[in-house]
C-alpha positions in Angstrom: 41.1 29.8 2.0 40.0 26.3 2.9 38.4 27.3 6.0 36.4 29.8 4.6 35.3 27.9 1.7 33.9 25.4 4.2 32.2 27.7 6.2 30.4 29.5 3.0 29.4 25.9 1.8 28.1 25.2 5.4 25.9 28.4 4.8 24.2 27.5 1.5 23.7 24.0 2.3 21.7 25.6 5.7 20.2 28.1 3.7 18.8 26.1 1.1 17.3 23.2 3.7 14.8 26.2 4.9 14.3 27.6 1.8 13.7 24.9 -0.6 10.5 23.4 0.8 8.9 26.7 0.8 9.6 26.9 -3.1 8.3 23.7 -3.8 5.3 23.2 -5.7 1.5 22.2 -4.6 2.2 18.5 -5.0 5.0 19.1 -2.6 2.6 20.6 -0.2 0.2 18.2 0.0 2.6 15.5 0.9 4.0 18.0 3.4 1.0 18.3 5.1 0.4 14.3 5.0 3.4 14.1 6.8 2.5 16.9 9.4 -1.1 15.1 10.2 0.7 11.4 10.0 1.2 9.4 13.3 4.3 10.1 14.7 5.4 6.6 15.5 8.1 5.7 12.5 8.1 2.2 13.5 10.2 -0.1 11.6 7.1 -2.3 10.8 3.1 -0.9 10.9 1.7 0.2 14.1 -0.3 -2.9 15.7 -4.1 -2.4 15.8 -4.9 -0.9 18.7 -8.5 -0.3 18.6 -10.6 -2.9 20.5 -14.1 -2.9 18.7 -11.9 -3.4 15.2 -9.9 -6.2 16.7 -13.1 -7.9 17.9 -15.1 -7.4 15.2 -12.7 -8.1 12.6 -10.5 -11.0 13.7 -13.4 -13.3 14.2 -13.4 -13.9 11.0 -9.6 -12.8 9.7 -6.6 -11.4 10.7 -6.8 -8.2 11.9 -5.2 -5.9 9.6 -3.1 -2.8 10.6 -4.8 0.4 9.6 -1.3 1.8 8.0 -1.7 -1.1 5.1 -4.3 0.5 3.2 -5.1 4.1 2.6 -7.9 6.0 3.6 -10.0 6.1 0.1 -9.4 1.9 0.5 -11.0 1.4 3.9 -13.4 4.1 3.1 -14.5 1.9 0.3 -14.2 -1.2 2.4 -16.2 -0.3 5.0 -18.9 1.2 3.2 -19.5 -1.9 1.3 -19.3 -4.8 4.2 -23.0 -6.5 3.2 -20.9 -7.8 0.3 -17.5 -8.3 2.1 -15.3 -10.5 0.0 -18.4 -12.9 -0.8 -19.3 -12.6 3.1 -22.0 -10.4 5.1 -20.1 -8.5 7.6 -22.4 -5.7 8.3 -22.2 -4.1 11.4 -24.4 -1.7 13.2 -24.1 1.7 12.2 -22.5 3.0 15.3 -19.7 0.6 15.2 -19.6 0.9 11.4 -18.9 4.5 12.0 -16.4 4.0 14.6 -14.2 1.3 13.0 -14.4 3.5 10.0 -12.9 6.5 11.8 -10.3 4.7 13.5 -9.0 2.7 10.4 -9.0 6.4 8.4 -7.1 8.0 10.9 -4.4 5.6 11.4 -4.2 4.6 7.6 -1.5 4.1 5.5 -1.4 8.1 3.9 -1.8 9.4 7.9 1.2 7.4 8.9 5.0 7.9 9.6 5.2 4.1 9.8 7.9 2.4 7.3 5.9 -0.2 6.2 2.9 2.3 5.7 5.2 4.7 3.6 6.7 1.9 1.1 3.0 0.7 0.8 2.5 4.3 -0.1 5.0 5.0 -2.2 4.1 3.4 -5.5 0.2 3.3 -5.3 -0.9 6.0 -7.7 -3.5 8.1 -6.3 -6.2 7.2 -8.9 -5.6 3.5 -7.4 -8.0 1.9 -4.6 -7.0 -1.5 -3.5 -9.4 -3.1 -1.8 -7.1 -6.1 -1.0 -3.8 -5.7 0.7 -2.5 -7.8 -1.6 -3.3 -5.2 -4.5 -0.6 -3.3 -3.1 2.5 -3.0 -5.5 4.7 -3.3 -2.5 3.3 -6.2 -1.1 3.1 -7.7 -4.8 7.3 -7.3 -5.1 8.2 -8.2 -1.7 6.3 -11.7 -2.4 7.3 -12.1 -5.9 9.7 -15.2 -4.8 7.0 -17.0 -3.4 6.0 -20.1 -5.0 2.7 -21.6 -5.4 4.1 -24.4 -2.8 4.7 -22.1 -0.1 1.7 -20.3 -0.5 -1.8 -21.2 -2.4 -0.8 -24.9 -2.3 0.6 -24.9 1.4 -2.6 -26.0 3.5 -1.4 -24.3 6.3 -0.9 -20.5 4.3 -3.6 -21.1 1.2 -3.0 -17.2 0.4 -0.5 -13.9 1.1 -4.2 -12.4 3.1 -3.0 -14.8 5.7 -0.3 -12.7 6.8 0.1 -14.2 10.1 0.5 -17.8 9.0 4.4 -16.8 7.8 4.9 -13.6 9.4 5.4 -14.8 13.2 4.9 -11.0 14.9 2.3 -9.9 12.2 0.1 -9.4 15.1 1.9 -6.6 16.7 2.9 -5.1 13.5 6.4 -6.8 12.7 6.9 -7.9 9.2 10.7 -8.6 9.2 12.1 -10.7 7.3 14.3 -12.4 10.1 10.9 -13.4 11.6 9.5 -15.3 9.0 8.6 -19.3 9.0 6.4 -20.4 6.4 4.7 -23.2 7.8 6.7 -26.5 6.1 9.6 -25.0 4.8 12.7 -24.1 6.5 13.9 -20.5 7.5 13.0 -18.1 4.8 16.3 -17.1 2.8 15.6 -14.1 0.9 
């Protein structure tokens, strides 16, 4: 009797696992489609910058943020406003701007299965179009314990937007707490 019950349970679970996604509403279809078209890397961090022109152009002024740290809509808005890019003129030729925008949009957080990208998107409403990575709810939550002395008043850090100042492997897309070293402070202990 127990064996029969176990077999029936396995069959029911298998049936539900294969049919429930088909019965999901339209919102789930959008989420499923996002996953279908997403990059398949599933890295624990975020896919590193792999576009040479993007790395060259953007890192000439600041840390070249990984595309998976913002959604498509944010990258599109940022790239159409380069003449006033956070108080600076960062205009590019039309050809380069188009190339970089394509790279950023194709690799944006909502097109990624990277762990951090998915966390960034999880609590971000579709109505929000953050232009700063520091505006992402997940980013705010992860840095809530940081004191002014560690960041804003720290001449070696200055702002949370300088990811690479504390995240020692940010350049390769790793933001693990084990790799945090805040300049002027002992090892990070969350």
